[in-house]
N, C-alpha and C positions, 0 to 999 in steps of 0.2 A: 885799653878799654877807652880811654879819653879820645884816642885818634878815632876809633870807631864810632862813637857818640858823636864826634865833630863831624864826622862825613855824613851820618845818615839822619842827624836831626833836622838839618835844613830841608831834606826830601819828605821827611814826615810832616812837617808843618805846612807843606803846600798840599797835603792831602785834606780832603773834607772831613768832617768829624766821622761821618758813616764808612769813609774809607779806611779813617785809623782805627775804627772798631774792628773793621774787616781784618785789617792787618795784624791787630793784636790778637784777635780771636783765632786767626790761622796759625800764627806763631805759637800760642798757647796749645792749640790742639796738635799741631805737629810735633813739638818737643815733649809734652806730658804724655799725650795719648800716644805718640809715636814710640816712645821709649816702652810705654807699658805694652803696646803691641809686639814691639821688638824682642821684649822679654818671652812672649809667647810663641813667637816664630822659633826661637831657641829651643823651647820647651817642644814644639812640634817635632823639631829634626831629632831631638834625644827620644821622644815618644815613637816616632817612626822606627827609628832603630831598635828600640827596646822590643817593640811588638812585632816587628817584621811586616811584609807586605799583606800577608792574608788578615793578620788580626787588626792592622791598620786600615784596611780595606772594610773590615767589619764596623771599625769606630765610624769610617766615612759613611756608610750606610745608615748607621745609627744616626750620625748628625743630619744626614738627608732627611730621614723618616721624620725626625722630631722637628725639622725646620721647615716641613712642607707649608706650614702657614705663619711660622713665626719669623722667618728670615725678613720679611718686609712688613709683618704684622707691627713690630715695634717701630720700624722706620715710617710706616704708614700713619700712625697716630703721632709720630715724633715730629714728622714735617708739618703737621697740623698745628701742632703746639709751637714750632719755631715761627711758622709764618703770621699766626694770629696774635701771640704773645708779643712778638717783634712790632707788630702794628698797633696793638692795643694798650701795652703795659703803661704809658705814660699818660695818654689823652683819655681812653676809655678802660678805667680800671673794672668796672663792674663786668664789662663785656669780656676782658681778659679773663677775669675769675670765672665767669661761666663756660668760656672755652676750656679753661684747664680742668674744670669739674667735670665736663662731659667727656673729655678725651682721657682723662685719669680712670674715670669711672668705666668708660667703654673697653680701655686696656686691660684693666683687672679683671673685669666680669668675663670678657671672652678668652684672655689669657688663662684665666681658672678653669673656665669651662673646658676648653680645649686641653688642658692638662688632664684633667679627669677622663675625659673621653679617650685621650690617648694611653693612659694607663690602664684602662679597661681593654682596649684593643690590642695591648702588647703581645699577650700570648698568642691571639690569632695572627697578627703581624708576622712574629717570628716563626711560628711553626707552619701556617697555611700558606703563607705568602712567600716568605724568604726561605722556608725549609732548613731552618737550622735553631733548633731548640735553645742553644747556649746564648742566643740574643735575647730572650725573655727578660731576664733580669736587668741587663745593662738599658734595654728599651724603657722599662718600667721606671729606671732611675732618671732617664733622660726626659721623661714627660714633664719634669720641674722646669725644663729649659723654657718651654712655652710660656709660662707665667712670668718667669724672670726676664726673658727678653722684651716681652711686650711692655712690662713696666719700666725696665731700664731704657728702652727707647722713648717712652713719652717723657719721662723724667729728664733724660739728656735734652730732648726736645724743647722741653720747658726752659732748662737753664740756658740753652742756646738762645732761646727768644728773649731772655734777660741779658743777653751779651755776657753771660757769667761762664765764659769759657774755660777760664782758669779753673772753675770748679770740676767741669767734666774732666779736664786735664788731670787733676790731681786725684780725682777717683778712679780713672782708668789707670793712672800710673801706678798707684797703691795696689788697686785689684790686680793688675798685671803682674806685679813682682811677687804678691803673695800666692797668687794663681799658678805662676810658673813653678813656684817652690813645691806646692801642694801636687800638682798635676804630674811632675816628674818622679817625685817620691811616691806617689799613690800608683802610677803606672808601674814602677819598678817592682813595687811590692804585691800589688794585688791583680796586675795585668789590665784587661780590658774594663772590667767593672770598676777598678782603681782610676783609671783614665776618665770615665764618665762621672765618677764622684767627684773628682777633682774639678771638673768642669763646672759642677754644680756650685761648688763651694767659690770658685772664681765668680760667677755670675751672682752669687750671693754677697761677696764682699762688695762688689760695685754696688749692688742694690742698696745697702745699707748707707753707703757713702753718698750716693746720690739723694737719698731721701733726706740725710742731714743737710746738704749744701742747699737743695731745693726749699725746705722749710725755712732756711735763714734768708733766702732770696724773696720769697713771698712775703715775709714779715718785713724785709727792708723796703719793698715797693707799696706796702701796705694794701695788698690785694688779698680779696676774700673769696677763698675757693667756694664755690657753690653750684647747686644744681637748679637754681630758678631759672625760668624760661628755658628750660631743657628741650621743649617741642619746637621752639623757634631755632634752635641750634641744631637740630637734627640735619637740616642741609649740609652743615660742615662735615657731619659722619658720611652723608652719601656722596658729596663732590669730592673729599679728600681721602677719608678712610677706605670707604668702600671700593673705590678703584685701586688703591694701593694694596688692600687685601687680595683682591680678585687677582691683580697682576702678580704679587708675591706668591699667591696660592698656586696659580697655573705653573709659573716658572717652578717653583718649589716640586709641586706634584710631578711635573715631568722629568726633572732631574732624578727624583725618587724612582720613578717608572724606568728611565734608563739603567739606573744603578742595579735595580731589582732584575732586569732584563740580563745585564751583564754578570750579576752574581751567580746566575743558573748556568752560565757558559763554564766550559773546562777552565780551572784557575780564575774563575771569575772575580772572587774576592782580591786575588793577587792582582787583577787587571786594574780595580778600582783603588787599591792600596797604592800601587805604583803612581798612577795618575794622581792622586791625592798628595803623595810626598811630592811630586813635580810641582804641584799647585801651592805649596807651602809659601814661597815666596809670592806667588799670585795674591793669596789671602792677606799678606802682611801689607802688600800695595794697596788692594782694595780697601783695606782698613783705614790706611793713611789717606786715600782718596775720599773716604766717607768723613774722616775728620776735617778734610777741606771743604767738603760740601757743606757742613754744619754751618760755618760762619758766612759762606757765600750765598746759601739759600736765606739767611737772615738778612744779608746785605741786599739781595735782590727783591726782597718783600718790602723793605722799607726805602729802598732808592728809587727815583723815578729819572735817573739820567742814563738814557737808553744806549748812547754810545758805549759810555763807561761800563755799563753792565754787560754788554756784548764782549767787550775785551776782557773783562775778568771771567766772565762766565765760560768762554769759549777757548780762551788762550791758555789758562791754567791746565786743563786735561791734556793739551798737546805738549806744554811744557814737562809735566809729569810723565807722560809718555816716551818723551825724548831722552829726558835725562836719566829716570829711573828705570825704564823697562827695556828700551833698544839695547843695552849693552848685555841684559841677560838673554835676549833673543840671539844675538851673536855669539855670546859666550856662556852658554848653560854649563859649561864645566865649572863655572863660580860656585853654582848650586850643587852640581854633582860631587864636588869636593868633600863636602860634608857626609856624603854617603859612601866614602871610599871603603872598600873591604867589607861590604854588606851586600845583602841580597839585592839591593837596588842597583848595583855598579855595574850597569852593562851600556853598550852602545845605544841600544833602543833608548834607554833613559834619557839619554842627551837630547834624543829627537823630542821626546816627550816634554821634556822642560822647554825646550825652544818653542814648540807649538802652544803650551800653555802660556807661556809668557806672551806669544803674538796674541791670543786671546785675551790677556790682560790688556794689550795694548788698544785692541779694538774697544773692549769694555770701558776703559778710560776714556778713549776718544769720544764715546758717546755720552759721556757725563753731563756735557753742557746742554744737550738736547733733554736729558732726564731733568734737570734743574729747571729748564723753560717751561715743560709742561707742568711742574710743580706750581711755579710762582705765577703761571698764566692760567690757573685753574684748568688744566685741560688732561687730569691724571687718567681719563678714560682712554686717552691715546696710547698710554703705556699698557694697558689691558690688551687692546689690539695688537700692538706690536709684540707682546710676549706670546700671543697665541700664534703669531707668524714664526717667531723664534722657536717656540716648542715644536711645530711641526717639522721645522726644518732640522732641529736637534734629533728627533726621533728617526727622520728619514736616514740621515748620515750615520747614526749609531748603528742602525741595521744594516746599513750598507757596508760600513767599514770594520766593525768590531770583531765580528766573526771570524774574518781573515788575518786581521792585522793587531789584534788584541790592544794593548794598552796605547800604541801608537795610533790605532784606528779611533779609539775613544777620546784621545786628545785632538786629533785631526777632525771628528765630528764636531766638537764645541767650536773649535776655530772656523770652520765652514759656516756652521749656523750662525754665529756671530756676525761673520763678515757679509754673508749674503743678506742677512736682515738688514745690516747697515745699508748696502746698496739700494735695497728696495725702498726703505722708508725715508731716506734723506729727501728724495724730491718731494714727497708729501709735507714734511715739516718745512721745506724751503718755501712751497707754495703758501703755506700758512704764515711765512715770515717770522718762523720761530729759530731758524739758523740762518747765518750769513752765508752767501754765495761763495765768497772768496775761500771759506773753510772747507766746503764739500764738492765745488765744480771749478776747478783752477788747475794750471799747471803745477803749483805747489803742491796741491793735494796729491796729483798723480806721482810727483817725485818723492813725496813722504811715503807713500805706500809702496814703491819699487825699492826704497831703502830698507824699509821694515821686512817685507816679505823676501828680500834679498839675503837677509841674515839667516832667516828660518830655512831657505832653500838651501845654502851653504852647508848647514847643519845636517840636512837631509842628505846631500851628496857626500858627507862625512869629509868635507874640506878641511885641512889641516889648520891648527889654531893660528899659526903664522899668517897663513892667507886671510884668514878671517881678520886678524889684527890689521893687515895693511887695508883690505877693502873698508873696514870700520873708520880707520884714519882718514881715507880718502872721502869717505861720506860725511865727515864731520862738517866741512864748508858747506856741503848741500843741506845739512840740518839747520844750521846757522841761518842760511839763506831762506829756507823754508818758514824757521820761526820769525825772522825778520818782515818777510812779505805778510804773514799772517798779523803780526804786530800793526803794520801799517794800514792793512786793508780791512781788517774786521770792524 
C-alpha cells in the first residue's frame, strides 16, 4: 500500500482541486455503486434462470411500461440539481436552496401523480393492450417505481452537486446488497410478483438512505431549502427538466411500443426475455457509466478549462468501451456461460449478446455528446435526437423481428443507435460540441472496424480460437486509437 501511495500521490498533487474532486468522486462511484450494481447483475442472472424466458420477458415489459417516463425523469431533475448545486453551493446559498426546493418538489409531485395514474391504468394496459390479465397485479405494484425513481434521481443529483459521492456510493452499496437478497428470495418464492415487490423494496432502501445523507449535507452547507422566488426559477424546469422528460418519455414510450408489438408475435414474451437476458451485462455497464457521468457533469459545470473538459468528457467513454465492452462483443460466451443448461443456451443467444454489447458500445461512445448538451444548456437537442432514434428503432423492429426473432430485435437496437450516431455527429460538430478527431478521422474508422469485426465473426459462428487470435491482433490497434484520441482531443 505504501508503494502504491508513493507512486500515485505525486500524480494527484499535480491535479487541480476540481480534478481531484472529479477523481475522488469517480473512484467512490465506481467502487461503491459498482459493487452495488454488480450484486444486482448477479441477481438478474439468477432471476432470469428462475423465471425462464417467457416470465423474464413479462418482467421486461413491466419495467418498460413503468419506466416510460421515469428512466430519465429522475435523471432529468437529477442533472439540474447537479449542475446548479455545484455552481451555487458555496457562493449563492440562497439560490442553491431555491433550486433544490423547486427540483425536489417537481420530482415528488410529478412522480406521485404518474404513480397514481399508472396504478389506475394498470388493468387497461394489461388486459386491453398487452392481452395478458396475469400482468395486472405486477403492473399495479410497479407503479410505485415512478415515485421512487424520480425522488432517488433528484436526491442523488443533489448529493453529487455537493461532491458527496461517498454518500451516493454507500447508499447504492447497501441498497444493492439488501436488494439482491430480497429480489432473489422473493422471485424464487413468489415468481413474477415477488420479483416486482423485491425491486420496490430495493428502491425504497436507497430512498431512505439518500434522504439521510441529503439532510446531513444540507445542514453541513447551511443551505435552507425553500420555494421562494419559484416563479423566477421556472425557466430551470423548462430548460433542463422539460426536455429531459420529453427525451426520456419519447425513448421510453417507443421502447414500450416495440415490446408491446413483439409481445403479440408468436413466442413474443420469450423473444423479449432472451434479449433482456442478453442485456444484463449491458445494464450493468450502463449503470457504471451513469456513475461516471455524475462526477463528470459536476466537474464540467464548475470547470472552465475547455481542453481538459474535452479530454475527460470524450476520452472516458472510449476507454470504457474498449476496456469493458469490446471483449464481450468478441466473446459473448463469457455471458452465455452463466446460462448454461437453461432455455437460453442456444447459438442465437451468442449473437444476441454480441449485438447487445455492440449497442452498448455505441451508447457509451455517445455519452460525451450527452454530457455536452447538458452542461451547455442544449437539452432540446436530446429531444430531437430521440425522435430520430425512435423512428429508426420502430422501422428496424418491424423489418427484422418477424423473420429473425430475438436476433432481429437485438439487431434493430444496434442499427438504430449506430445510424442515429452517423446522422447526428455532423450537426454536433458544426456546433463545436464534439472534437473533430473523435468522430471524423482514420482512428475513428479503425475503431469501428475492430468493433463491428467482433460482432461479424460471432455472426459467422467463427471459432473461439480464431476470435482470440483476431482480438489479440487488434489490441495494438486499440492502443493506437486511444493514444491518438488522447493526443488530439
